[in-house]
C-alpha positions in Angstrom: -5.4 2.7 14.5 -4.6 5.1 12.3 -7.1 5.9 9.1 -6.1 5.4 5.7 -5.1 8.8 4.5 -2.4 8.8 7.7 -1.3 5.2 6.3 -0.8 6.4 2.7 1.1 9.9 4.0 3.4 7.8 5.8 4.0 5.2 3.0 5.0 8.8 1.2 7.3 10.0 4.0 9.0 6.0 3.9 9.0 6.2 0.4 10.9 9.5 0.2 13.3 8.4 2.9 14.3 5.0 1.5 14.1 6.1 -2.4 12.2 2.4 -2.3 9.2 1.1 -4.9 5.9 2.8 -3.6 4.3 -0.4 -4.0 6.5 -2.1 -2.3 6.5 0.3 0.4 2.3 -0.1 0.4 2.5 -3.4 0.4 5.1 -3.9 3.1 3.7 -1.7 5.5 0.1 -2.7 4.8 1.3 -6.5 6.2 2.4 -5.0 9.3 -1.4 -3.2 10.0 -3.7 -5.0 7.6 -2.1 -8.5 7.4 -5.6 -9.8 6.0 -5.9 -7.3 3.4 -2.0 -7.5 2.6 -3.1 -11.2 1.9 -5.5 -10.6 -0.5 -3.9 -8.2 -2.5 -0.6 -10.8 -2.7 -0.2 -12.0 -6.4 -3.3 -10.6 -8.0 -4.0 -8.3 -11.0 -3.8 -5.4 -8.8 -0.6 -6.5 -6.2 1.6 -3.3 -6.3 4.3 -4.9 -5.1 6.5 -4.1 -8.0 5.1 -1.0 -9.4 6.6 2.3 -8.8 4.7 5.1 -8.0 1.0 5.7 -6.2 -0.5 6.4 -10.2 0.4 3.0 -10.7 -1.0 1.4 -7.9 -4.6 3.3 -7.9 -6.6 -0.1 -8.0 -5.2 -1.4 -5.4 -5.1 1.7 -2.8 -8.8 1.8 -4.2 -9.1 -1.8 -2.9 -7.3 -1.2 0.6 -9.3 2.0 1.2 -13.2 0.2 0.6 -11.9 -2.3 2.9 -10.3 -0.1 5.6 -12.5 -0.3 8.2 
C-alpha cells in the first residue's frame, strides 16, 4: 500500500499525461485505493471532482491526508 505523498505524486503524473482535471483524477484514483474515503467525499462541499488544480482541492487533500492510514 502506498503512502499519501506517493499517491499525490501519482495523481500529478497522471494529470500531466492526460491533461485532465486534477480533482477528477484525485477522486478516481482515490476510489481505487481508498474507496471508503472516496465515497465520504462524493457530493460534499469539498468533493474535488470538478476542480482543476490541487490548489482548489486543499480541503479534500487535508481530509484524506488526516484519514489515510
